[in-house]
C-alpha positions in Angstrom: 30.3 -5.3 64.1 28.2 -2.6 67.2 27.4 0.2 66.0 27.6 3.7 68.6 25.0 5.6 69.0 25.8 9.6 68.1 24.8 12.1 70.4 25.2 15.9 68.8 25.9 18.8 71.5 24.7 22.4 71.2 25.5 25.1 74.0 22.9 28.0 74.8 23.8 31.8 74.8 21.0 33.3 75.5 18.5 32.1 73.3 20.2 31.8 70.7 22.2 28.0 69.9 26.1 28.0 68.7 26.9 25.3 66.6 30.5 23.4 68.1 32.7 24.2 66.4 33.4 21.4 62.8 35.3 17.8 63.9 39.0 17.9 63.0 42.0 15.1 62.6 43.6 14.4 66.0 46.8 15.3 64.8 48.0 16.9 68.1 50.4 13.8 68.9 52.3 11.8 65.6 54.1 8.6 66.0 55.8 6.6 63.2 55.7 2.7 64.1 57.2 1.5 60.8 54.7 1.2 58.5 52.1 2.9 60.5 52.2 6.8 60.9 50.0 6.7 63.6 48.4 10.9 64.6 46.4 11.8 68.3 44.9 14.2 70.2 46.7 12.7 73.5 49.7 11.6 74.3 50.0 7.7 73.7 52.5 5.8 76.5 56.0 5.4 75.1 55.6 1.9 75.9 52.9 0.6 75.1 51.4 -3.4 74.2 48.8 -2.6 71.8 51.2 -1.0 69.3 54.1 -3.3 69.8 51.3 -6.2 69.3 49.7 -3.9 65.7 53.9 -3.9 65.4 54.0 -7.8 65.1 50.8 -7.9 63.3 52.4 -6.3 60.3 55.3 -9.5 60.4 52.5 -12.2 61.3 50.3 -11.1 58.1 53.3 -11.1 56.5 54.9 -14.6 57.1 51.1 -16.7 57.6 50.2 -15.5 53.9 53.6 -15.3 52.2 52.4 -12.1 51.3 56.2 -9.2 50.5 56.5 -5.8 53.5 55.9 -2.8 52.1 56.3 0.4 53.2 53.4 2.3 51.9 52.0 4.8 54.9 49.5 3.9 56.5 47.7 6.1 59.0 45.8 6.0 61.8 43.6 8.4 63.6 42.6 8.0 67.3 40.7 10.3 68.6 40.6 10.2 72.8 36.9 11.2 72.8 34.0 9.1 71.9 31.6 11.9 71.3 34.4 13.7 69.0 34.8 10.5 66.8 31.5 10.0 66.6 31.1 13.6 65.1 34.1 13.4 62.7 32.8 10.0 61.0 29.4 11.9 60.9 30.4 15.0 59.3 33.1 13.5 56.9 31.8 9.9 56.3 28.0 9.9 56.4 26.8 7.6 54.7 29.7 5.2 56.9 27.7 2.8 59.5 27.9 4.1 63.1 31.5 1.8 64.0 33.6 2.2 67.1 36.8 1.6 63.8 36.7 1.6 60.4 38.8 1.5 57.2 39.6 3.7 54.0 41.5 3.4 50.9 41.9 6.3 48.8 43.6 6.3 45.6 46.2 7.9 47.1 46.1 7.3 50.6 45.0 3.9 53.5 43.7 5.4 56.8 42.5 4.3 59.5 40.3 6.3 62.3 39.2 4.8 65.8 37.8 5.3 68.7 40.3 4.7 72.0 37.5 2.7 74.0 37.4 -0.4 76.2 38.2 -2.3 72.6 40.4 0.0 70.2 43.8 -3.1 70.2 41.1 -5.2 68.8 39.3 -2.5 66.5 42.9 -1.7 65.4 44.2 -4.9 64.7 41.3 -5.3 62.7 41.4 -1.9 60.6 44.9 -2.3 60.5 45.2 -5.6 59.6 42.9 -4.6 56.4 45.5 -1.9 55.5 48.3 -4.2 55.6 46.4 -6.1 53.0 45.9 -3.6 51.1 49.1 -2.1 51.1 50.4 -5.6 49.6 48.0 -6.9 47.7 46.0 -4.3 46.7 42.5 -5.4 45.9 40.8 -8.1 47.6 36.9 -9.7 47.5 35.2 -8.1 50.8 34.5 -12.1 52.3 38.2 -12.0 51.7 39.0 -8.8 53.2 36.8 -9.7 56.0 37.1 -13.0 56.7 41.2 -11.8 57.4 40.7 -8.6 59.2 38.2 -11.0 62.0 41.8 -13.8 61.6 44.1 -11.6 62.7 41.7 -9.6 64.9 41.7 -12.7 67.4 44.2 -11.8 70.0 48.5 -13.3 69.8 48.7 -16.9 71.6 44.8 -17.7 70.1 46.1 -19.4 66.8 43.0 -16.6 65.5 40.1 -19.1 67.4 36.9 -16.1 67.5 35.2 -17.8 70.3 32.3 -15.2 69.4 32.0 -16.7 65.6 32.3 -19.8 66.4 29.4 -20.2 68.7 27.2 -18.0 66.1 28.4 -20.6 63.5 26.8 -23.6 65.7 24.1 -21.9 66.8 23.0 -21.3 63.2 24.8 -24.9 62.0 21.7 -26.6 64.8 19.5 -24.8 63.0 20.4 -25.7 59.4 22.8 -22.9 58.2 25.4 -24.6 56.1 27.6 -22.4 54.7 28.3 -21.4 51.1 31.6 -19.7 49.9 30.6 -19.3 46.4 27.1 -17.1 48.2 30.0 -15.0 49.8 32.0 -14.9 47.0 28.9 -13.1 44.8 28.7 -10.0 47.7 30.4 -6.5 46.6 28.9 -4.1 49.4 29.9 -3.9 53.3 26.4 -2.8 53.7 25.2 -6.4 52.4 27.2 -8.5 55.0 25.5 -9.4 58.2 27.1 -10.9 61.1 27.0 -14.5 60.0 28.9 -13.5 56.5 31.6 -12.2 58.7 31.7 -15.1 60.9 32.0 -17.3 57.8 34.3 -15.3 56.2 36.5 -15.8 59.2 35.7 -19.4 59.6 37.1 -20.4 56.0 39.8 -18.3 56.5 40.3 -20.0 58.9 39.7 -23.3 57.6 42.8 -22.6 55.7 45.3 -21.1 57.5 44.8 -24.0 60.0 44.4 -27.2 58.4 46.5 -28.1 55.8 49.3 -27.5 53.5 47.6 -27.9 50.5 44.9 -25.6 51.6 46.9 -22.7 52.7 48.9 -23.3 49.5 45.6 -22.7 47.5 45.2 -18.9 49.4 48.6 -18.5 49.3 48.4 -18.5 45.1 45.3 -16.9 45.0 46.6 -13.7 47.0 49.5 -13.6 44.5 47.4 -13.9 41.9 45.6 -11.2 43.6 49.1 -9.2 44.5 50.4 -9.5 40.3 46.9 -8.2 39.0 46.6 -11.2 36.9 43.1 -13.3 36.4 42.3 -15.5 39.3 39.4 -17.6 39.3 37.7 -17.6 42.4 38.8 -19.2 45.3 35.6 -21.5 45.6 36.8 -23.2 42.5 40.3 -23.8 43.5 38.5 -26.1 46.9 37.2 -27.8 45.0 39.9 -29.2 43.6 40.8 -30.2 46.7 37.9 -31.8 48.6 34.9 -33.9 47.1 32.3 -31.6 49.2 34.3 -28.6 50.7 30.8 -26.4 53.0 31.3 -30.1 54.7 34.7 -29.9 55.8 34.4 -26.3 56.9 31.4 -28.0 58.9 33.4 -30.5 60.8 35.9 -27.6 61.2 33.3 -25.4 63.1 32.4 -28.2 64.8 35.4 -29.4 65.8 36.5 -25.7 67.0 33.5 -25.4 68.9 35.0 -28.2 71.3 38.7 -26.9 71.6 37.0 -22.8 72.7 
């Protein structure tokens, strides 16, 4: 994901530098959109396509993944100023990579932070999807959490096809790369995921949701076991029971998508 640069601002009075006031949460305006509680430091339009998409996304995640709708609030904090957003992130989440938006789960709250920039719709579809998933399921394996968010961040009407990921994966295939779901399943730290890992995670999710009933059923059953806190085998084992070579299936799927995009 793209990183942003942080620029500190110091105001000079005479010869003594004055530090800017500590960055605060954008809570001047609050609006509730179903499960979302949206806070901003600027007035949001009464009608906005992005808000409609986020409301619709809740139902899409529930239907596509056969997950129950929940009422747990997801707090979304929108900063009008990119510099204020970056200052807040640096102060309160110094160990986080500097990104345009991010999701945080604590013991008591689900939260999304974002800067109102050119990519805010895509960013919020991704991060709010994390919120919907964690509200319905709880803990998910890192690769699946990110793969689903990458799938649902794609704008409506594109069947979840993520053009940037399709291009990257096909380039890597030509260089000899091959997918490895078991390796993805071993990743447990966000900082360990590379761009290729996000792309491969998305591709596995797209294969599961868009190609066959048995694959969708395997994903649904796996998510249900996670939601019920039951012991769940890794998903690669379930796919191995459906196909002699799931990695080969994914390679063929990625190459077919390269023709469609």
